[in-house]
KOLVEX-38410 format. One record per residue (C-alpha): residue in three letters; x, y, z. Coordinates in steps of 0.5 Angstrom, whole numbers, padded with zeros to 4 digits, always signed. Last residue first. Example, Ala and Ser with C-alpha at 12.3 -4.5 7.8 and 13.67 -1.06 7.14 Angstrom:
BEGIN
SER+0027-0002+0014/ALA+0025-0009+0016/
***
This chain:
BEGIN
ARG+0040+0577+0037/GLY+0047+0576+0035/GLY+0052+0571+0038/GLY+0052+0574+0045/GLN+0049+0571+0051/TRP+0048+0577+0055/PRO+0043+0580+0050/TRP+0039+0573+0050/HIS+0040+0569+0043/THR+0036+0567+0037/GLU+0032+0573+0036/LEU+0027+0573+0030/GLY+0027+0579+0026/GLN+0028+0578+0019/ASP+0035+0579+0019/ARG+0036+0574+0025/ILE+0032+0569+0021/TRP+0038+0569+0015/GLY+0043+0569+0020/GLN+0041+0563+0024/PHE+0040+0560+0017/GLU+0047+0562+0014/ALA+0050+0559+0021/LEU+0046+0552+0020/LEU+0048+0552+0013/ALA+0055+0553+0015/PRO+0055+0548+0020/LYS+0051+0542+0016/GLU+0047+0538+0021/ARG+0042+0543+0023/VAL+0040+0545+0016/ALA+0040+0538+0013/ARG+0034+0536+0018/ALA+0030+0540+0014/ALA+0032+0537+0007/VAL+0035+0541+0002/LYS+0033+0545-0004/LYS+0036+0552-0002/ARG+0030+0556-0003/THR+0025+0550+0000/ALA+0030+0549+0006/PHE+0029+0557+0007/ALA+0022+0557+0007/VAL+0020+0551+0011/LEU+0025+0553+0016/SER+0022+0560+0016/GLY+0015+0557+0017/ALA+0018+0553+0023/ALA+0022+0559+0026/GLU+0015+0563+0026/GLY+0011+0558+0029/ILE+0016+0557+0035/ALA+0017+0564+0036/TRP+0009+0565+0036/GLU+0009+0559+0041/VAL+0014+0563+0045/PRO+0011+0569+0045/HIS+0004+0567+0047/LEU+0005+0561+0053/ARG+0007+0554+0052/TYR+0015+0553+0052/ALA+0015+0554+0060/GLY+0010+0548+0062/ASN+0012+0544+0056/THR+0019+0543+0060/VAL+0015+0538+0065/HIS+0011+0534+0060/THR+0017+0534+0056/THR+0019+0538+0050/GLY+0020+0536+0043/ILE+0015+0541+0040/ASN+0008+0540+0040/LYS+0006+0546+0043/ASN+0006+0550+0037/ALA+0009+0549+0030/PRO+0011+0542+0029/LEU+0014+0540+0023/LEU+0012+0535+0017/ASN+0017+0534+0012/GLU+0022+0528+0013/VAL+0018+0524+0018/ARG+0024+0520+0023/GLU+0026+0523+0029/PRO+0021+0529+0028/LEU+0025+0536+0028/LEU+0023+0542+0032/ALA+0026+0540+0038/GLY+0033+0540+0034/LEU+0032+0547+0032/PRO+0033+0549+0039/ILE+0029+0554+0042/GLN+0033+0558+0047/PHE+0032+0560+0055/PRO+0031+0565+0060/LEU+0031+0561+0066/ALA+0026+0557+0070/ASP+0023+0558+0077/PHE+0018+0553+0080/ASP+0011+0551+0079/ILE+0008+0544+0079/TYR+0001+0545+0082/ASN-0003+0539+0084/ASP-0002+0532+0081/GLY-0009+0528+0081/SER-0009+0524+0074/VAL-0013+0530+0071/THR-0007+0535+0072/PRO-0006+0541+0077/HIS-0003+0547+0073/LEU+0004+0546+0071/ASP+0008+0552+0071/ILE+0016+0552+0069/PRO+0017+0559+0069/TYR+0017+0563+0063/GLN+0022+0566+0058/GLY+0023+0565+0051/ILE+0028+0565+0045/GLY+0029+0563+0038/VAL+0032+0559+0033/THR+0038+0556+0037/ASP+0042+0550+0034/PHE+0048+0551+0038/TYR+0044+0551+0044/ALA+0046+0555+0050/GLU+0043+0551+0056/SER+0040+0556+0061/ARG+0044+0561+0065/VAL+0047+0561+0073/GLU+0049+0567+0076/PRO+0043+0569+0080/GLU+0042+0562+0082/LYS+0049+0561+0085/GLN+0054+0556+0081/GLY+0056+0549+0082/LEU+0054+0547+0075/ALA+0049+0541+0077/GLU+0046+0545+0083/ALA+0045+0551+0079/ARG+0042+0547+0073/VAL+0037+0544+0078/LYS+0035+0550+0082/THR+0034+0555+0075/GLY+0030+0549+0071/LEU+0033+0551+0064/ASP+0037+0545+0061/GLN+0036+0540+0067/GLU+0028+0541+0066/ARG+0029+0537+0059/ILE+0028+0540+0052/THR+0028+0534+0047/PHE+0033+0533+0041/LEU+0032+0530+0035/ALA+0025+0530+0036/ARG+0019+0525+0039/ILE+0014+0530+0037/ARG+0009+0532+0043/ARG+0002+0531+0044/SER-0001+0538+0047/GLU-0002+0541+0054/ARG-0004+0548+0056/VAL-0011+0548+0052/TYR-0016+0554+0053/PRO-0022+0551+0051/ALA-0025+0554+0044/LYS-0030+0559+0042/ALA-0030+0562+0049/LEU-0036+0562+0054/GLY-0042+0567+0053/ASP-0047+0562+0051/GLU-0048+0565+0044/THR-0041+0566+0042/GLY-0037+0572+0040/MET-0033+0572+0046/LEU-0034+0580+0047/ASP-0041+0579+0045/PRO-0042+0574+0050/ARG-0041+0578+0056/LEU-0044+0575+0062/ARG-0046+0580+0067/LEU-0043+0581+0074/GLY-0048+0585+0078/PRO-0051+0580+0082/TRP-0045+0580+0086/GLY-0045+0574+0091/SER-0046+0574+0099/LYS-0045+0580+0104/GLY-0040+0580+0110/ASP-0037+0586+0107/GLU-0031+0582+0105/ARG-0035+0578+0100/PRO-0037+0571+0100/ALA-0039+0568+0094/GLU-0046+0565+0094/THR-0051+0569+0088/GLN-0047+0572+0083/MET-0040+0569+0084/TRP-0043+0562+0085/TYR-0047+0563+0078/LEU-0041+0565+0075/LEU-0037+0559+0077/SER-0043+0554+0075/LEU-0042+0557+0068/SER-0035+0556+0068/LEU-0036+0549+0071/GLN-0042+0547+0066/LYS-0037+0549+0060/ALA-0032+0544+0063/ARG-0038+0539+0063/ALA-0039+0541+0055/ILE-0031+0540+0054/HIS-0031+0534+0057/ARG-0037+0531+0053/GLU-0034+0533+0047/ARG-0027+0530+0048/GLU-0031+0524+0050/ALA-0035+0524+0044/ASP-0028+0525+0040/SER-0025+0519+0043/VAL-0019+0520+0048/GLY-0012+0521+0047/VAL-0012+0528+0048/LEU-0017+0532+0051/PRO-0016+0530+0058/GLY-0021+0528+0064/LEU-0025+0531+0070/LEU-0020+0536+0072/TYR-0023+0542+0069/ASP-0019+0549+0071/ASN-0025+0554+0073/GLN-0023+0555+0080/PRO-0016+0556+0079/TRP-0017+0562+0074/ASN-0019+0564+0067/ILE-0024+0569+0068/LEU-0023+0575+0063/SER-0025+0582+0067/VAL-0029+0587+0064/ASP-0029+0594+0068/GLY-0035+0598+0069/ALA-0041+0600+0065/TYR-0036+0602+0059/VAL-0036+0607+0054/GLY-0040+0612+0059/ALA-0034+0616+0061/GLN-0028+0616+0057/PHE-0024+0610+0057/ASN-0018+0608+0061/GLU-0022+0609+0068/ALA-0026+0603+0065/ALA-0021+0598+0065/ALA-0022+0593+0060/ILE-0018+0586+0059/ARG-0018+0585+0067/ARG-0014+0578+0068/TYR-0011+0579+0075/THR-0016+0585+0076/TRP-0022+0581+0079/LEU-0017+0576+0082/ASN-0015+0581+0087/PHE-0010+0579+0092/LEU-0012+0580+0099/SER-0014+0587+0101/GLY-0009+0593+0104/ALA-0014+0598+0101/PRO-0020+0596+0099/ASP-0021+0595+0091/ALA-0027+0599+0089/GLU-0032+0595+0085/PRO-0031+0588+0082/HIS-0027+0586+0088/PHE-0025+0579+0089/GLY-0020+0577+0094/LEU-0016+0570+0094/THR-0014+0566+0100/ARG-0008+0561+0100/ARG-0007+0554+0103/GLU+0000+0551+0102/LEU+0002+0548+0095/THR+0008+0552+0096/ARG+0009+0555+0089/PRO+0002+0554+0086/ASN-0001+0556+0093/SER-0007+0551+0093/TYR-0014+0555+0093/ASP-0018+0559+0097/TRP-0023+0564+0094/SER-0028+0558+0094/LEU-0031+0554+0088/LEU-0026+0548+0088/ARG-0028+0546+0095/GLY-0023+0545+0100/PRO-0015+0546+0101/TRP-0013+0541+0095/ALA-0009+0536+0097/PRO-0002+0534+0096/LYS-0004+0530+0092/LEU-0011+0532+0088/ALA-0018+0530+0089/PRO-0021+0536+0087/VAL-0027+0538+0092/TYR-0034+0539+0088/ASP-0039+0541+0092/ARG-0042+0547+0088/TRP-0040+0543+0082/PHE-0045+0538+0083/ALA-0050+0542+0085/TYR-0049+0547+0079/GLU-0049+0542+0074/ARG-0056+0544+0071/PRO-0053+0551+0071/GLN-0058+0556+0075/GLU-0060+0561+0070/ILE-0056+0567+0070/THR-0056+0573+0075/HIS-0055+0580+0071/ASP-0058+0584+0077/ALA-0056+0591+0077/GLY-0054+0596+0082/ALA-0047+0596+0080/VAL-0046+0593+0073/HIS-0040+0589+0073/ASP-0037+0586+0067/VAL-0036+0579+0065/ALA-0031+0575+0060/PHE-0031+0567+0059/CYS-0025+0562+0059/MET-0027+0554+0058/THR-0020+0551+0062/PHE-0016+0546+0061/ALA-0013+0542+0066/GLN-0006+0539+0065/GLN-0005+0532+0063/ASN-0003+0525+0066/GLY-0007+0521+0062/GLU+0000+0518+0058/ASP+0003+0516+0065/ALA+0010+0515+0066/THR+0012+0513+0073/GLU+0016+0517+0078/PRO+0013+0523+0076/ALA+0018+0528+0073/HIS+0020+0534+0078/PRO+0027+0532+0079/GLU+0028+0531+0071/GLY+0032+0525+0069/THR+0028+0524+0063/ALA+0027+0517+0062/ALA+0028+0515+0069/ARG+0023+0520+0072/GLY+0017+0517+0068/GLU+0014+0521+0062/ALA+0008+0525+0063/GLY+0002+0526+0058/LEU+0003+0524+0051/ARG+0009+0523+0047/HIS+0010+0522+0039/GLU+0012+0518+0033/VAL+0009+0521+0027/ARG+0004+0516+0025/ALA+0001+0521+0020/LEU-0006+0521+0023/PRO-0003+0520+0030/LEU+0001+0527+0029/LEU-0004+0531+0025/GLU-0008+0532+0032/GLY-0002+0536+0035/LEU-0007+0538+0041/GLU-0008+0546+0039/THR-0006+0545+0032/ALA+0000+0548+0029/ASP+0002+0541+0025/LEU+0006+0544+0019/ILE+0006+0540+0012/TRP+0011+0541+0007/PRO+0011+0539+0000/ALA+0004+0540-0001/ARG-0003+0537-0002/LEU-0010+0539+0001/VAL-0015+0534+0000/LYS-0022+0538+0002/GLU-0028+0535+0005/GLY-0035+0538+0006/GLY-0039+0537+0013/GLY-0042+0544+0013/ARG-0040+0547+0019/VAL-0034+0543+0022/SER-0032+0543+0015/ARG-0027+0537+0014/VAL-0020+0537+0012/ALA-0016+0531+0008/VAL-0008+0532+0009/SER-0003+0530+0004/ARG+0003+0527+0002/VAL+0007+0526+0008/ARG+0014+0523+0008/ASP+0017+0518+0011/GLY+0014+0512+0007/GLU+0008+0515+0003/VAL+0003+0518+0008/GLU-0004+0521+0007/VAL-0007+0524+0013/ALA-0014+0524+0015/ILE-0019+0528+0019/PRO-0016+0535+0019/ARG-0021+0540+0022/HIS-0024+0546+0018/GLU-0028+0552+0021/ARG-0024+0557+0017/LEU-0020+0555+0011/VAL-0015+0561+0010/THR-0011+0561+0003/LEU-0005+0565+0002/ARG-0001+0567-0004/GLY-0007+0571-0008/GLY-0005+0578-0007/GLY-0011+0579-0003/GLY-0010+0574+0002/TYR-0002+0576+0003/PRO-0004+0583+0004/ALA-0009+0581+0009/LEU-0005+0577+0014/MET-0003+0582+0018/GLY-0010+0585+0018/GLU-0013+0579+0020/LEU-0008+0578+0026/MET-0010+0586+0028/ALA-0017+0585+0028/LEU-0017+0578+0032/ALA-0013+0582+0037/VAL-0018+0587+0038/ARG-0023+0582+0038/PRO-0020+0578+0044/GLU-0021+0584+0048/HIS-0014+0587+0052/CYS-0009+0586+0057/LEU-0002+0588+0055/ARG+0003+0589+0061/SER+0001+0582+0063/VAL-0002+0578+0069/THR-0004+0585+0073/GLY-0009+0587+0068/ARG-0009+0594+0066/GLY-0015+0593+0061/PRO-0012+0597+0056/ASN-0005+0597+0058/LEU-0002+0603+0054/PHE+0006+0602+0054/PRO+0007+0609+0051/GLN+0002+0612+0055/ALA-0001+0618+0052/ARG-0008+0615+0050/ALA-0009+0613+0057/ALA-0008+0620+0060/GLU-0012+0623+0054/THR-0018+0618+0056/LEU-0019+0613+0051/PRO-0025+0613+0046/TYR-0023+0607+0042/HIS-0022+0606+0035/ARG-0015+0610+0033/ARG-0012+0609+0040/TYR-0014+0602+0041/TYR-0012+0600+0035/GLU-0005+0603+0036/ARG-0004+0599+0042/ILE-0006+0592+0038/GLY-0001+0594+0033/ASP+0004+0595+0038/ARG+0003+0588+0040/LEU+0002+0585+0033/THR+0009+0588+0031/ARG+0012+0586+0037/TYR+0010+0579+0035/SER+0013+0580+0028/ARG+0020+0583+0030/THR+0020+0576+0034/CYS+0020+0576+0042/GLY+0025+0577+0048/PHE+0027+0585+0047/GLN+0025+0592+0050/GLU+0017+0591+0052/ILE+0018+0584+0053/TRP+0023+0584+0058/ARG+0019+0582+0064/HIS+0016+0575+0061/GLU+0009+0575+0058/ASP+0003+0572+0059/PRO-0002+0574+0053/PRO-0009+0575+0055/VAL-0013+0569+0054/GLY-0020+0568+0051/GLN-0019+0561+0047/SER-0022+0564+0041/THR-0017+0570+0041/LEU-0010+0570+0044/GLN-0010+0562+0046/GLY-0012+0561+0038/GLY-0011+0567+0034/LEU-0015+0566+0028/TRP-0023+0566+0029/ASP-0028+0562+0025/THR-0026+0555+0029/GLU-0022+0549+0027/GLU-0017+0553+0023/THR-0014+0552+0016/LEU-0008+0555+0013/ILE-0006+0554+0006/VAL+0000+0557+0004/ARG+0004+0559-0003/LEU+0011+0561-0001/GLY+0015+0567-0003/ASN+0019+0569+0004/ARG+0013+0574+0006/CYS+0008+0568+0006/ALA+0012+0563+0009/ALA+0014+0567+0015/LEU+0007+0570+0016/ALA+0004+0563+0015/ALA+0008+0560+0021/ALA+0007+0566+0025/MET-0001+0565+0024/GLY+0000+0557+0026/GLY+0004+0558+0032/LEU-0001+0564+0034/GLY-0007+0559+0033/GLY-0009+0558+0026/GLY-0008+0550+0026/CYS-0006+0546+0020/ILE-0001+0549+0016/VAL+0000+0547+0009/VAL+0006+0549+0005/ASP+0008+0550-0002/ALA+0000+0550-0004/SER-0005+0545-0007/TRP-0012+0544-0007/GLU-0016+0538-0008/ARG-0024+0538-0007/GLY-0026+0544-0011/GLY-0032+0540-0015/ALA-0027+0539-0021/ALA-0030+0545-0025/ARG-0028+0550-0019/ASP-0021+0547-0019/ALA-0020+0549-0026/GLU-0023+0556-0024/ALA-0018+0556-0019/GLY-0012+0554-0023/MET-0014+0559-0028/GLY-0014+0565-0023/ARG-0017+0567-0016/LEU-0023+0563-0012/ILE-0026+0568-0006/MET-0028+0565+0000/GLY-0033+0569+0005/SER-0030+0573+0011/TRP-0028+0579+0007/ALA-0030+0583+0014/ALA-0031+0581+0021/ALA-0025+0583+0026/GLY-0021+0587+0021/LEU-0019+0585+0014/GLY-0021+0578+0013/ALA-0016+0573+0010/VAL-0018+0573+0002/THR-0019+0566+0000/ARG-0015+0562-0005/GLY-0017+0555-0009/LEU-0011+0552-0012/PHE-0011+0546-0016/ALA-0010+0539-0016/ARG-0008+0534-0022/ARG-0005+0527-0020/GLY+0001+0525-0017/MET+0001+0531-0012/PHE+0009+0532-0010/ARG+0012+0530-0016/ALA+0007+0532-0021/GLU+0006+0539-0018/THR+0014+0539-0018/ALA+0015+0537-0026/ALA+0009+0542-0027/PRO+0013+0548-0025/THR+0009+0552-0019/GLY+0011+0559-0020/GLY+0016+0564-0017/ALA+0016+0561-0010/THR+0016+0554-0012/SER+0022+0552-0010/ALA+0024+0544-0011/PRO+0023+0540-0005/THR+0029+0535-0005/GLY+0031+0528-0008/GLY+0036+0523-0006/GLY+0031+0517-0007/PRO+0028+0518+0000/ILE+0029+0525+0002/GLY+0035+0526+0007/ILE+0038+0522+0013/GLY+0045+0524+0014/ASN+0045+0522+0021/PRO+0046+0528+0026/GLN+0047+0526+0033/ASP+0041+0528+0037/THR+0038+0521+0037/GLY+0039+0520+0045/ARG+0043+0525+0048/ARG+0048+0531+0045/ALA+0055+0532+0048/ARG+0056+0539+0050/MET+0058+0544+0046/
***
């Protein structure tokens, strides 16, 4: 075990006053309610939807719920409140529920699933995903998506027989699919806990305030984005699974934003100076199919003239206009030309953007089901670079989202009307926007695809030196094929993805390089000071650089499941979260316990159990 840096050393801090959170798995004792709530609070429950749309209404259950209704329904309580219903929040909720805790889960949109559903991004995964390298519950989700297609879609016999069915045959992933199918599976995974009264889901609710006492969070206030009504959610444990780390400033949790300077982290790819505004582009995704011979050209977007001529101001320079088939190669930053063929792909043509994130390949389905293939548009051409989402006012954030929507619509209009074709013609008017697949009126995703969040100042911070292939090989004096990532004594999960930073709003071009299969250290999930608020998304203790590897679908799920499991274990053992890491026997017990529940903590070549 290497010497730990910064605040990594155990400090023996427990809950103020020597108390520990009491277990409420078998019912909530009055003393525990009084301690953590300070006054009467009652529990409202919803039944999680089964399928994409069923059971979306709110159902109140039990004596506590009746009292809550009489009190106006403003205060609800549980064992854990999870704000954010993306993949991290979903995984955390499942882990907490299966271990007997009562959970309130909030989500700002009306779809659970985050980047997989409301943001419209097919899963980016590592090359071993079909064999190992994810949690058991994430594999259940993946297997369930395939089974959903076999049960409900008229597949061809050839497609139905494929054990690793890829409905879209997209090249970005071994499992490209429609967002609604993932939504149906996620809702189904939650349904038993909602029906059993253990889980409350508050859709279309956003956190607006946090009550803090010393180093503990007492409650989170949320507001309905539709009706404006407010609720106060109280629990011994709070998880921040929001896409932007929204609870951190509200709870005054020490955190980082944007890029650290190189002197602070020692990372070769960190910028020279720190810059909180140096954040990766976000994207408003959308889905289109192609109907040959038809004209589905949309009305010209109001900002089209701006975006048609827009040239990103980046260093090193972008090769020209954003709306072009030319872009910067992420690895070399040299000009690269992409192909686009929504019909037959000519032999020997350039890399085809159309098939990159294709979510429905017509050839997988019986004749007549699809008018043509369906592709999800999340490309360099609709990365928004004119301002960040984090660290700005609500009004500015909404302004950037509105302009990002204009960019995506302008990209579509350009493809329909002006985009150069290899046959010498211009535009593909048969491209048809698919609002039905995205669940919105404008055809764009319900929420922006977010690559970067606020990040906690953690007991342990993951740096490039821990997993960057080149820097690690040089430091250890090994050849790159032989080198391994840092082995963390407190590992609670694993993942793999290159360190992939998209261009930033401060003008950095791509930073993209090889990273080794890595572990998720428990220390990165523990804030320096605050006792009972934990991250469960991209807001763990990474740097601006290493966030580029820890932000994708299976890793976000693994982070959330580890956080939800930690809360359940600490509750059962009646200890503070950091005590699990500080006490070797307790840590070993926790790691074995989560492995028994399907969380892989080591890669096969690392030993130590999986």
